Phi, psi and omega in degrees: 000133181273159183296329179238148177283166177301316176299316181301318176299318181302316179294316179301309183290319181296325179293321176294315178303315181298318181291321172298316176299322180292320175303314181297312179299316178296317175304312178299316177304317180297321179293320185291321179272344180076009183269103180297348180289331175292324171301320175305315183298315180295325169294323181291346177277345183299317181300323178293327176296317180293323177301313182298318181292327175297315177301309180302313178302316176296316175292329176301321179269020177061037170058048179290152179295329181296341183245023179299339179298332177294328176296319179290320181296320179297315175304313176300319180287329175297314179299307180302315179300321176304314181291320185289323181295314176305307179305314181294323180291320174297317178301316177293316177301316179292323180288327175291317177299316178291331182288317179296321182297314178298327180288325184280345180275352180288160183293130177288146178282142181292143177276134181267132176254153187269000000 
């Protein structure tokens, strides 16, 4: 008997596939817009992907004690991933804030009266 049921495996594997698709879509959005902050977000998502793959690998081999280091690596990658995602979100927010400030500092057009 394996550590996880088939429905649980379906959820694990589909979550990893969804995360990979999200990374790719965010990268593509960055290319289309020319905004490198979105590329930063896609890179920031990689530690969480490594974390998920560690969990899947450990479960695939039925959670042996010899692979318990994967649990530590998973926890570490989750922590690192949380910080990288936070940093990417701040970077996106700051770039949006500076872009909005630049748009608001342009000379307003005079209002024409009739």
